[in-house]
N, C-alpha and C positions, 0 to 999 in steps of 0.2 A: 535600597528601595524605596521611591516614593510612596506614602501612604496610598495615593488612591491605585497605584499599580499593585501594591499587596491587596486590597480588596479586590481587584479584578482578578489576581492570582488565586484568591479564595472561591471567588465565583467559578473560575473554571476548574477547580478541585471538586467543588460542591456539584457542578454539572456530571463529572466523572462520576463520584461516588454514588450519588442518588438518581440520578436521570440516565446513566449509562449502565453502572453495576446494579442499580436497584437495591441498594444497601438500605436497611432500617436499621433503628435504633436498638442496639443490642447484639446486632450480628457482628460477625468476624471477618477481618480483611488481612489479607497478606501481602505486603508490599515487597516485591521482589526488586532489588537493585542491582547496578553494575559494578564489580570492583575490578582490578587490574588496571592496565596502562590503556591510556587514552578512550575512556568511558565515552558514549555517546550522551548520555543523560548525565546534567549536571548533579554533582553528589548532594547537593542542598535541597534538591527536590523532594526526595525521601524525607527529611527531618519536617520540612513545611506540609508535606503531605498527611505525615503521621499526626502533626498538631491538628490539622483540619479534621481529620477523621475522628480523633479523639472528640473534638467539639461538637462532632455531629452524635457523638454517643455509641462510636463503634468501639470493637474490642480491636486493637491493632497490634499485628507482629511484623516485624522486618527480618529479612533475610538477603544478604549479598552474596553473588556469585560473580566468576569471571564469563564471558561468553564463551562457549564451545563450538565445536565442528559443526553440529549438526544435531538434529532431535535425538538421534541415537546415543548421545554423549551427555543427555540431559542432567545436571549435577543432582546426586542423591540427596544433597541436603536441602535442596529446595523442593524435589519431589515429595520427602518426608514432612516437610513444612505445610505442603500444598494439601496434604490428607486432612488437615485437622480445622480448615478454615471454610468459611461460607463463599468467599471471594478471594481470587488471586489477580492482582494487578501487577503487569509487568512493566517497571520503569528501566528495561533492559532488552537488548536483543534476542534475549533466549523467547520471549513472546512472540517474536516474530518468526523463529525457527520453527516453531510449533502450530504456526497458523493453519498448516495444511494437515495435521497430524493429531492423534489423541495425545493431549498432555495428562500428567498423571493427576490423580484424583477427580473425584465428583463435582468439585467445586466450579462454579462459573469463572471463566478466565477471561480477562482485559488487556490488550497490548495497549499500551499508551505511546503515542506517537509525539506528544508534548514533551520536547527533550530538555527545556530551560524555563524558567519562571516567564520569560518574555512570550513564550507561545500559551503558557496557560492564562497570562493576561490579556490576549488579544481574542479578537472575534473567532479564531482559529477553533478556541477551546471554550469560549464562553458563549457562544450560539448553541442555542438549545439543542440538546441530543434528541430530542423527540422531533425537532423539526427534521434534522438531519435524518433520522431513521424513516421519517415519511417520505422524504425526497427519493432516499435508496430503495426502498420497497416499492415506490411508484415506478421508478426507473427500471428496476429488475423485471417487473410483471410485464412492462411494455417490451423492454429487449426481449426476453424468452417468448413472448407471443409472434415475434416477427420471425421470418424465415430466412431471410437475407441480409448480409451488411456489405458495406463498401467502407473504405479506409482510404482518405488521399491527405497529402500534407504539401505545403510550398517546396518542401526539398526535392519533389517528384515521387513520392512514394503514391503508389495506386495498388490497392490491396481488394478482393473481394473474397467473400466466404459465406457459409451457410450455418445455419443455428442447427444442431445435431439433437433431434427430439426422439431418437431412437425408435422412430415410426408411430409413436405413440403419444407422448407427453414430452416435457423438457428435462425430464430426468436424465442426468449425464451431460447436459448441455454447459453447465458450470462446474468448477471445481469449489465445494463450498469451505468457508472458513470454519475452523474449529476454536477460535477465539473471537471475543467481540472487539471492535476496533473503536478507539478513542483518541480524537473525534473520528466520526466517520469520514474515511478518506476516499473509497472506493467500491465499486461492486465487485462481487465475485467473479474470478477470470473466466472468461467464455473459452470453453474447451474447442479449440479449432477443428473444423471440419470443412474438406476442401478448400483450405485456404491457398490462393494464389495469387500472381501478380509480382508486383516489383515493390522491394522495400530498401529503401536509400538509408544506409548505415552509415551515419557520422557522428562526430565528436567522441564518443565512447561507447564501450559495451561495459556491463559490469555484471558481477551474480547477481542473482535472483533473491538474494538475502536467506534462502533457505539452508543453506550451507555455507560455512566460512571454509575459504582456500587461498594459500599464497597467491599474490599479483594476481586478484581478480577481476583487475580492471584493465582494460587495454583501450588507449587514445586511439582513435580513428582520425588522423592529422588531414586526410583528403577523403571526400566520399566513398564508399563501397556499395556496388549495385548489386543487391540479393535478388535473384530471381527464385520465387517461389512457386511450388506446385505440389498440390494434395498436402499442405502442410508440412512440406519438406523444404529445406534450402538445395536446390538442384545447381545453382551457378553463383558465383562469386565474381564479379569485375571491378577491377581498380588497380592502383598500383601494386607491381608484383609482391613486393617485400610486405606491403600490409595485407594484402589477400593470403600470402602465406602466415603471418602472424596471426592472423584471424582465423584460419583454418587450425593452427596449433593451439588456440585459445578454445574454440569449441571442442576439440579432441580430448584436453586436459578436462573442461567441465565434465563432458559425458562420461569420462572415465570414472567419475564418482558415484554412478549408479549403473553403468553398463550399457546404458542407453545409446541411441542414435546421435552422434553429435549435429546431424542436420535438422533434426526435429524442431517444429515450432509449436509447441504444444496448447498454449493459451495466451490470453491476452486481457488486458482492461486499461481502462482511463479514469483519471481521478474527477471527483465530483464534488470536492471542497473548495470553492473559489477563497476562502480565507488562508489558504496553504502559503507560505512565504519562505523566503531563504535570504539570509542578509550576509553571507560569508562568500569566499571564493569558493565555488564548486570543485575545483581541480584541487584543493588543497586535501581534500578525502572524498571522492566521488562516492563510494558507498554510504558514507553518511547522509551526502547530498540526496541520494536517492532515497534513503530510509525516511527522510523528513518530507521531500517534495513530492513524492508519488501520488499524493492526492490532489495535485494541483489538476484542474480542467486542461491545462496546457500539455500535460505529460501522457502520453499513451505508452506503456511498455508491454513487451512480448516476452514469453517465457519460453526457453527453449535448450536444446544441448543436453540431451539425456532423457531418463524417464520423467514424467510428469510429476512436479511442473518443469525440471529441469533447472540448469545451474548458470544459465547465461540469461541475462537481460538485455534486449534490445530496446533502444530508447528512440522515440517518436516524437518530435515537437509541433504543437498547434495544428492538431488534424483536425479534417472534417470528417465527421463520422455518421452515417446515415443506416439506419435499419427499414430495411422494405421501402426505400428511397426517401423515408422521411428523417431530416437532419437533426440529431441530438446534441452534437456538437458542430461547432462552426469556427474555423481557424483558430482552436482552442479555447472557445469561448461555450460555455455550458449551455445553449439556449433553450434546453428542456427547461430550465429555471422559469423561463419567461411565459410559460403556458398557463392559463387560468387556473386549470385544476389542481397546479402547483402552487401558484400563488394564493390562492383562494383559501387554502389550508394552512398557510403560515402565519404566526403573530407579525404585525406590522413591525415590530422592532427587528425580527430576524430577515425581513424581506430586504432591508438595507444592506445586508452582508450576504444574503443568498440570491444572486442574480447574475445574469450573464455578463455584465459589466464589472463585476467585482474582483477581477483575478488580481492577485497580488504578485509582486515581482519575485522571481525563483533564480536570479541570476544566470540563466541560459536564454 
């Protein structure tokens, strides 16, 4: 690794440890890595992260475990280690699987989506976490003050829905994360309420990353038109064999929780323009989704089973408006161009946090 890249990797890791996790000299951190075949995270990351953490005066412990089928099978060895530290950082899909549930221990939990040194050396991870947090919080406050939204895309998708404020406030309008994201990729999923219209399903569907199951991806070779009413799929039109395969996939996913195969439970869109991907997505669509869901080009819906569900529907380059005010336009996060956003960001971050900064995600 060239020296300048090594310095950038260390900058990304300091952003993780200090700005995101809030660690201070003398505190303890557990780094959770993946073992087994085909790990998503490059094995050298734990070693490099441990070295940087020690340089920062942190007490470091590491543990490795294989990914599991879901939060209910969380490895006891990891759960035990989490009890004794101030912060747990997951370089592992385990963190993704507990993002909507209570993970063991009272420590702060962070799920890291930088899977290689290349990601840590890029603006994806080096842009100030405080800047990303400011954008995230300002956006969430704006979205949850809205009453309605519309989602459209070049593929022909046209959807409309309401923000469910339970008659009083926005409690229940989103499903909150139980782990901190690094870098910040996305806002908490908006729970669907009276979602209706047409969703064009093309390219593929995958799992929602909450639970792992065999054959979790289905290639959609020609578009399937899904008609939605009241947050349910009420019709599928397309090639008959593909429609049958899709129905079977939804039923398989819903069986994991016993919920409705046709449910569309929640959705969200990426807010990190620095998100990138330089490989063939079709070599491992689940890995592609784990890394790229932070791109503003990428909207996904959770469905099939109880919230969040175990299917992810994918939509590219959407235009999304809340109360007729556009926040994403053709996959560009135009909210970043607003004065109240830009005026609060350091100049060095504005070069990477703008509507024109989207990176290639190979779709």
